[in-house]
C-alpha positions as a printed NumPy array, in Angstrom:
array([[205.749,  85.278,  65.664],
       [206.438,  83.584,  62.323],
       [204.156,  80.695,  63.325],
       [201.418,  83.107,  64.388],
       [201.813,  85.034,  61.114],
       [201.525,  81.837,  59.055],
       [198.4  ,  80.715,  60.909],
       [196.641,  84.038,  60.281],
       [198.098,  84.671,  56.82 ],
       [199.803,  87.991,  57.537],
       [203.355,  89.301,  57.676],
       [205.473,  88.851,  60.798],
       [205.681,  92.646,  61.132],
       [201.868,  92.779,  61.304],
       [201.904,  90.268,  64.163],
       [204.564,  92.315,  65.959],
       [202.496,  95.49 ,  65.666],
       [199.259,  93.771,  66.675],
       [200.836,  92.297,  69.815],
       [201.922,  95.825,  70.757],
       [198.453,  97.257,  70.001],
       [199.832,  99.495,  67.285],
       [196.982, 101.807,  66.127],
       [197.933, 101.165,  62.476],
       [196.454,  97.643,  62.827],
       [192.662,  97.425,  62.904],
       [190.962,  96.316,  66.099],
       [189.426,  93.288,  64.372],
       [192.809,  92.158,  63.027],
       [194.384,  92.669,  66.464],
       [191.763,  90.437,  68.065],
       [192.317,  87.772,  65.414],
       [196.1  ,  87.795,  65.901],
       [195.853,  87.789,  69.695],
       [193.473,  84.811,  69.539],
       [195.875,  82.928,  67.265],
       [198.825,  83.731,  69.519],
       [196.898,  82.481,  72.551],
       [195.885,  79.273,  70.773],
       [199.478,  78.554,  69.713],
       [200.797,  79.286,  73.208],
       [202.9  ,  82.266,  72.111],
       [204.885,  83.865,  74.957],
       [207.378,  86.7  ,  74.396],
       [210.918,  86.461,  75.751],
       [210.999,  89.234,  78.397],
       [214.621,  90.189,  77.71 ],
       [214.041,  90.405,  73.959],
       [210.823,  92.366,  74.56 ],
       [212.738,  94.928,  76.642],
       [215.383,  95.326,  73.926],
       [212.778,  95.703,  71.185],
       [210.904,  98.31 ,  73.205],
       [214.095, 100.393,  73.325],
       [214.68 ,  99.928,  69.573],
       [211.109, 100.875,  68.71 ],
       [211.374, 103.947,  70.948],
       [214.386, 105.135,  68.916],
       [212.838, 104.392,  65.539],
       [209.2  , 105.416,  65.911],
       [208.552, 109.106,  65.415],
       [205.222, 108.647,  67.175],
       [206.952, 108.024,  70.512],
       [207.017, 111.194,  72.633],
       [210.37 , 112.598,  73.687],
       [208.683, 114.628,  76.412],
       [206.057, 113.672,  78.952],
       [203.351, 116.228,  79.692],
       [202.885, 117.33 ,  83.33 ],
       [199.281, 118.584,  83.58 ],
       [198.912, 121.117,  86.421],
       [195.241, 121.98 ,  87.003],
       [195.758, 124.414,  89.911],
       [194.641, 128.042,  89.507],
       [195.31 , 130.535,  92.269],
       [194.367, 128.108,  95.038],
       [197.139, 127.638,  97.596],
       [197.213, 124.843, 100.153],
       [199.496, 122.228, 101.661],
       [198.507, 119.996,  98.752],
       [199.611, 122.56 ,  96.147],
       [202.896, 123.104,  98.023],
       [203.618, 119.403,  97.69 ],
       [203.635, 119.492,  93.869],
       [207.249, 120.656,  93.53 ],
       [208.798, 117.527,  95.136],
       [206.553, 115.393,  92.919],
       [207.757, 117.223,  89.823],
       [211.384, 117.075,  90.972],
       [211.218, 113.294,  91.37 ],
       [209.466, 112.943,  88.013],
       [212.072, 115.06 ,  86.183],
       [214.936, 113.031,  87.609],
       [213.435, 109.667,  86.687],
       [212.348, 110.882,  83.248],
       [215.909, 112.024,  82.48 ],
       [217.241, 108.622,  83.531],
       [214.835, 106.974,  81.048],
       [215.668, 109.364,  78.206],
       [212.643, 111.66 ,  78.439],
       [212.039, 115.276,  79.277],
       [209.013, 116.757,  81.065],
       [207.04 , 119.732,  79.824],
       [204.778, 121.454,  82.35 ],
       [201.354, 122.708,  81.265],
       [199.77 , 125.241,  83.664],
       [196.273, 124.38 ,  82.495],
       [194.438, 125.9  ,  85.456],
       [196.495, 129.079,  85.589],
       [196.206, 129.625,  81.814],
       [192.478, 128.747,  81.859],
       [193.021, 126.189,  79.101],
       [190.033, 124.07 ,  78.085],
       [190.36 , 120.26 ,  77.853],
       [189.832, 120.42 ,  74.065],
       [192.518, 123.084,  73.664],
       [194.929, 121.051,  75.803],
       [194.228, 117.942,  73.756],
       [194.873, 119.82 ,  70.513],
       [198.227, 121.18 ,  71.732],
       [199.401, 117.812,  73.032],
       [198.418, 116.064,  69.787],
       [200.231, 118.627,  67.646],
       [203.391, 118.185,  69.707],
       [203.197, 114.397,  69.749],
       [203.133, 114.289,  73.529],
       [200.808, 111.43 ,  74.416],
       [202.353, 110.418,  77.757],
       [200.567, 112.417,  80.478],
       [201.03 , 112.791,  84.24 ],
       [198.348, 114.468,  86.362],
       [199.536, 115.525,  89.85 ],
       [196.95 , 116.133,  92.623],
       [194.225, 118.573,  91.608],
       [192.022, 121.146,  93.402],
       [188.427, 120.328,  94.28 ],
       [187.161, 122.3  ,  91.272],
       [189.067, 119.988,  88.882],
       [188.338, 116.588,  90.419],
       [186.288, 115.753,  87.301],
       [188.359, 116.994,  84.344],
       [186.543, 116.161,  81.066],
       [189.637, 115.24 ,  79.057],
       [189.248, 112.602,  76.33 ],
       [192.115, 110.169,  76.968],
       [191.645, 108.352,  73.639],
       [195.053, 108.254,  71.929],
       [196.908, 109.21 ,  75.12 ],
       [198.537, 107.293,  77.98 ],
       [198.012, 108.808,  81.4  ],
       [198.894, 108.36 ,  85.059],
       [197.504, 110.325,  87.989],
       [199.166, 110.968,  91.316],
       [197.069, 110.894,  94.482],
       [193.37 , 110.296,  95.042],
       [191.871, 113.675,  94.11 ],
       [191.395, 113.274,  90.335],
       [188.359, 111.099,  89.597],
       [188.001, 111.67 ,  85.839],
       [189.412, 110.63 ,  83.38 ],
       [190.122, 107.037,  84.44 ],
       [193.864, 106.254,  84.568],
       [196.392, 104.148,  86.399],
       [197.354, 105.787,  89.684],
       [200.225, 106.123,  92.128],
       [199.266, 107.389,  95.581],
       [200.366, 107.487,  99.204],
       [199.164, 104.57 , 101.296],
       [196.959, 106.843, 103.421],
       [195.47 , 104.009, 105.465],
       [198.814, 102.491, 106.419],
       [200.296, 105.949, 107.009],
       [197.645, 106.879, 109.559],
       [198.03 , 103.525, 111.319],
       [201.806, 104.061, 111.435],
       [201.457, 107.52 , 112.984],
       [198.897, 106.298, 115.53 ],
       [201.212, 103.463, 116.588],
       [204.251, 105.774, 116.825],
       [202.39 , 108.235, 119.059],
       [201.329, 105.362, 121.276],
       [204.99 , 104.375, 121.547],
       [205.8  , 107.956, 122.593],
       [203.427, 107.539, 125.524],
       [200.275, 109.269, 124.234],
       [197.161, 107.267, 125.1  ],
       [194.274, 109.473, 123.975],
       [194.936, 110.269, 120.31 ],
       [192.442, 112.275, 118.256],
       [191.914, 113.02 , 114.561],
       [190.784, 116.422, 113.227],
       [190.077, 116.826, 109.506],
       [188.048, 119.214, 107.414],
       [185.39 , 117.658, 105.133],
       [187.313, 118.755, 102.012],
       [190.504, 116.956, 103.071],
       [188.533, 113.9  , 104.143],
       [186.967, 113.802, 100.67 ],
       [190.331, 114.262,  98.911],
       [191.744, 111.109, 100.513],
       [188.531, 109.095, 100.069],
       [188.085, 108.85 , 103.845],
       [191.157, 106.609, 104.171],
       [192.643, 108.5  , 107.139],
       [189.294, 108.409, 108.919],
       [188.887, 104.69 , 108.213],
       [192.387, 103.941, 109.508],
       [191.821, 106.059, 112.626],
       [188.556, 104.254, 113.48 ],
       [190.348, 100.941, 112.911],
       [193.043, 101.99 , 115.4  ],
       [190.457, 103.17 , 117.933],
       [188.966,  99.684, 118.078],
       [192.336,  98.286, 119.122],
       [192.726, 100.409, 122.282],
       [190.793, 100.311, 125.581],
       [187.461, 102.123, 125.553],
       [188.696, 104.699, 128.081],
       [191.449, 105.759, 125.654],
       [189.257, 106.21 , 122.593],
       [188.665, 109.669, 121.12 ],
       [185.835, 110.551, 118.731],
       [187.185, 112.065, 115.474],
       [186.371, 115.644, 114.454],
       [185.305, 116.085, 110.816],
       [184.473, 119.78 , 110.573],
       [185.856, 122.984, 109.028],
       [188.926, 123.694, 111.162],
       [188.458, 127.451, 110.749],
       [185.464, 126.999, 113.066],
       [187.519, 127.728, 116.176],
       [184.609, 127.309, 118.559],
       [183.759, 123.813, 117.296],
       [187.43 , 122.853, 117.49 ],
       [187.737, 124.219, 121.033],
       [184.573, 122.394, 122.134],
       [185.923, 119.152, 120.702],
       [189.246, 119.592, 122.522],
       [187.434, 120.33 , 125.786],
       [185.066, 117.367, 125.456],
       [187.472, 114.696, 124.159],
       [190.663, 115.906, 125.895],
       [193.107, 114.337, 123.415],
       [196.777, 114.165, 124.381],
       [197.792, 114.224, 120.707],
       [195.888, 115.223, 117.548],
       [196.477, 113.92 , 114.023],
       [195.886, 116.708, 111.489],
       [196.494, 117.472, 107.807],
       [195.922, 121.255, 107.797],
       [196.702, 124.344, 109.811],
       [194.465, 124.298, 112.897],
       [193.483, 126.725, 115.676],
       [195.933, 124.799, 117.836],
       [198.801, 126.77 , 116.246],
       [197.186, 130.016, 117.319],
       [196.819, 128.765, 120.888],
       [200.552, 128.048, 120.921],
       [201.569, 131.492, 119.711],
       [199.019, 133.623, 121.552],
       [200.9  , 133.576, 124.858],
       [198.573, 131.086, 126.538],
       [201.168, 128.436, 127.28 ],
       [199.431, 125.337, 128.517],
       [201.64 , 122.38 , 129.355],
       [198.711, 120.073, 128.6  ],
       [198.173, 121.279, 125.035],
       [197.992, 118.334, 122.621],
       [200.943, 117.24 , 120.537],
       [200.369, 117.466, 116.779],
       [200.88 , 114.625, 114.335],
       [200.98 , 115.808, 110.722],
       [199.466, 113.417, 108.199],
       [200.238, 115.968, 105.481],
       [202.973, 118.588, 105.811],
       [204.956, 118.826, 102.553],
       [207.58 , 121.331, 103.715],
       [208.256, 119.809, 107.115],
       [210.008, 122.218, 109.457],
       [207.883, 121.428, 112.472],
       [208.925, 120.043, 115.809],
       [205.837, 117.845, 115.823],
       [205.758, 114.29 , 114.51 ],
       [204.825, 113.907, 110.87 ],
       [204.624, 111.553, 107.921],
       [206.987, 111.823, 104.975],
       [204.787, 110.797, 102.053],
       [207.838, 110.408,  99.788],
       [206.631, 112.795,  97.103],
       [209.768, 112.491,  94.972],
       [209.369, 108.713,  94.9  ],
       [205.73 , 109.086,  93.814],
       [206.788, 111.374,  90.958],
       [209.42 , 108.85 ,  89.922],
       [206.987, 105.917,  89.936],
       [204.435, 107.932,  87.926],
       [207.042, 108.368,  85.183],
       [207.805, 104.638,  85.201],
       [204.106, 103.805,  84.842],
       [203.491, 106.12 ,  81.894],
       [206.728, 105.126,  80.129],
       [205.745, 101.461,  80.486],
       [202.472, 102.273,  78.696],
       [204.386, 104.069,  75.95 ],
       [206.629, 101.033,  75.429],
       [203.575,  98.767,  75.212],
       [201.796, 101.303,  73.004],
       [198.803, 101.329,  75.364],
       [196.521, 104.325,  74.948],
       [193.207, 105.432,  76.367],
       [191.583, 104.686,  79.704],
       [192.421, 101.189,  80.984],
       [189.592,  98.705,  81.432],
       [191.005,  97.817,  84.85 ],
       [193.001, 100.745,  86.3  ],
       [195.963,  99.757,  88.458],
       [197.041, 101.476,  91.666],
       [200.544, 101.635,  93.14 ],
       [200.626, 102.604,  96.829],
       [203.735, 104.215,  98.334],
       [204.2  , 103.689, 102.081],
       [204.956, 106.819, 104.102],
       [207.902, 107.149, 106.477],
       [207.656, 108.338, 110.089],
       [209.548, 111.529, 111.02 ],
       [209.986, 111.663, 114.792],
       [209.15 , 114.856, 116.733],
       [212.272, 116.971, 117.221],
       [211.474, 117.756, 120.837],
       [210.838, 114.129, 121.712],
       [213.995, 113.048, 119.919],
       [216.031, 115.54 , 121.984],
       [214.46 , 114.354, 125.194],
       [215.388, 110.786, 124.371],
       [218.994, 111.742, 123.658],
       [219.276, 113.712, 126.883],
       [218.059, 110.749, 128.926]])
């Protein structure tokens, strides 16, 4: 850094701040110093950089001691909203390990405007933000990220642009399809509502169609993308396609058929792509919500250490693979045999 400082004609401390994108250094000066560092072949020692990041975190009053958890849900309740608690639990644990706390902002419930939220966060010096999954009404949240570092969880929030940690929906659906095939189910269907299909950017549907091309034509089942509260459409689809198992993400009329007294031994087995609470005898995916919350904290803290603020030019995405949870009934049958 001394050599870079001499070549530009500035103090070593100015070079240090510029390489960390400190806002106290002008953008033009930062570009000049970065160009000089590149020309001279400057490379930081990773171990020293880690130590200095910790020292700067202790010394700089501008570093937040709490990360802001931005909850945009109002009164809407769904399986997605139920899954927020494990995310927050994982985030709190990891934040504590890294020396941070987490403050929850119920933006949707308190009907807080983006400008009001920004003002509160700025006054409290909390510029590390985490956005968990959001309802459809908040998929485009007009929050100015300038001066803040943010990470979003899941695929539902489209605006503002941030780095993201999300379940690997495509691989998860392929995993569940393969596991049900191993259990002996040949005709496997997929039933999703349009709103859920949109939330996951069609990744489950894409994975399902990919899997369908890998099985014999006689075992293929056309997917159902329709409101699942339309019982007649769902029943017609079941009658026409005759699936032996159905991959779902929401409550379906199939539950009502099971509890209405009409016990049919040929009723399809359910495979839950999304079931945060578990508690079902059917097969399901564990999307590892606590791990996603933990990784979100790591991503935003890394930005804080590098003093990176605003929307990234190239947003990064970390995908978390889901784990298969075997059907309880099938597991018992295997043990008994």
